[in-house]
C-alpha positions in Angstrom: -59.8 78.2 -48.8 -59.5 75.5 -46.1 -62.5 73.3 -45.4 -63.9 74.5 -42.0 -65.2 71.0 -41.3 -61.7 69.5 -41.5 -61.1 70.5 -37.9 -64.5 69.6 -36.5 -65.3 66.6 -34.4 -68.5 65.6 -32.6 -69.9 63.5 -29.8 -73.5 62.5 -30.1 -75.4 61.2 -27.1 -76.9 57.8 -27.7 -78.6 57.2 -24.3 -77.4 56.6 -20.8 -73.9 58.1 -20.5 -72.9 56.7 -23.9 -71.7 58.8 -26.8 -70.7 58.1 -30.4 -67.8 60.2 -31.4 -66.9 61.2 -35.0 -63.4 62.3 -35.8 -62.4 65.0 -38.2 -61.2 62.3 -40.5 -64.6 60.6 -40.4 -63.9 57.7 -38.1 -66.3 56.7 -35.3 -65.9 55.3 -31.9 -68.0 55.0 -28.7 -67.4 56.0 -25.1 -69.3 55.1 -22.0 -69.1 55.7 -18.3 -68.5 53.0 -15.7 -71.7 51.4 -14.2 -70.7 52.8 -10.8 -71.5 56.3 -12.0 -74.6 55.5 -14.2 -73.0 54.2 -17.4 -73.1 50.7 -18.7 -69.4 49.8 -19.1 -69.9 49.2 -22.9 -66.9 51.1 -24.1 -63.8 53.0 -23.0 -64.3 56.0 -20.8 -63.3 59.4 -22.1 -60.3 59.4 -19.7 -59.3 56.0 -21.0 -59.4 57.4 -24.5 -57.0 60.2 -23.5 -54.5 57.5 -22.4 -55.2 55.4 -25.5 -54.4 58.6 -27.6 -51.1 58.9 -25.7 -50.2 55.3 -26.4 -51.0 55.5 -30.0 -49.3 58.8 -30.5 -46.0 57.8 -28.9 -46.2 54.4 -30.6 -46.5 55.9 -34.1 -43.6 58.2 -33.3 -41.3 55.6 -32.0 -41.9 53.1 -34.9 -41.4 55.9 -37.4 -38.2 57.2 -35.8 -36.8 53.7 -35.4 -37.6 52.9 -39.1 -35.6 56.1 -40.1 -32.8 54.8 -37.9 -32.9 51.4 -39.8 -34.1 49.7 -36.6 -37.2 47.6 -37.4 -38.9 46.2 -34.3 -40.5 42.8 -34.7 -43.1 43.9 -32.2 -44.0 46.8 -30.0 -46.6 47.1 -27.2 -46.9 50.4 -25.3 -48.8 50.1 -22.1 -49.6 52.6 -19.3 -50.3 52.5 -15.6 -51.6 55.7 -14.0 -52.7 57.5 -10.9 -55.6 60.0 -10.8 -56.4 62.8 -8.3 -58.9 61.7 -5.6 -61.0 64.8 -5.9 -62.8 66.3 -8.9 -61.7 67.0 -11.5 -60.0 63.5 -11.3 -57.1 64.4 -13.5 -54.2 62.1 -14.2 -51.4 62.9 -11.7 -48.9 60.2 -12.8 -48.5 58.1 -16.0 -45.9 55.4 -16.4 -45.4 54.0 -19.9 -43.8 50.7 -20.7 -42.4 50.1 -24.2 -42.0 46.4 -24.8 -40.1 45.7 -28.0 -39.4 42.5 -29.7 -36.5 42.1 -32.1 -32.8 42.7 -32.5 -32.6 46.4 -31.7 -29.9 48.8 -30.5 -30.9 49.9 -27.0 -29.3 53.3 -27.4 -31.3 54.0 -30.6 -34.5 52.7 -28.9 -33.9 55.1 -26.0 -33.3 58.0 -28.4 -36.5 57.2 -30.3 -38.6 57.2 -27.1 -37.0 60.4 -25.8 -37.6 62.1 -29.2 -41.3 61.1 -29.0 -41.6 62.2 -25.4 -39.8 65.6 -25.8 -40.4 66.6 -29.4 -43.0 64.8 -31.5 -45.9 63.4 -29.5 -48.4 66.2 -29.2 -50.5 64.2 -26.7 -47.5 63.7 -24.5 -46.6 67.4 -24.7 -50.1 68.4 -23.5 -50.2 65.9 -20.7 -46.6 66.6 -19.5 -47.6 70.1 -18.7 -49.6 68.9 -15.7 -48.8 65.2 -15.3 -45.6 63.4 -14.3 -44.8 61.0 -17.1 -42.1 58.3 -16.8 -41.2 55.4 -18.9 -39.4 52.0 -19.0 -38.1 50.2 -22.0 -38.0 46.4 -22.4 -36.3 44.7 -25.4 -36.7 41.0 -25.9 -34.6 39.7 -28.8 
């Protein structure tokens, strides 16, 4: 019988607008709100964590796919710029990802890996793409 706690996560209030989050795998992280809305700017906001999840998800996919294609990047930085709705709920309306690679890589294979992450493998991207325009740019520096 599966462990019911395996799919359980929590966020415990620690004062102000700060929370300590515990993942299903037992890892902890902290979120806070900006000072402008009563937080203390001591950690990423929950909306920032959504984007961080996207960056990590697609990054893992792309490196994994490229490795299977026998393309080993020397480095990879995935960054995002975004726009949010002016009114509440202030959802993301546009996200632009930049994949900055270092190394001797085949540009066609890199584009294929990014597309596979975007359209097939990255669950965070799949959820966001249902309501957000997501675009990307690839930069390869040998």
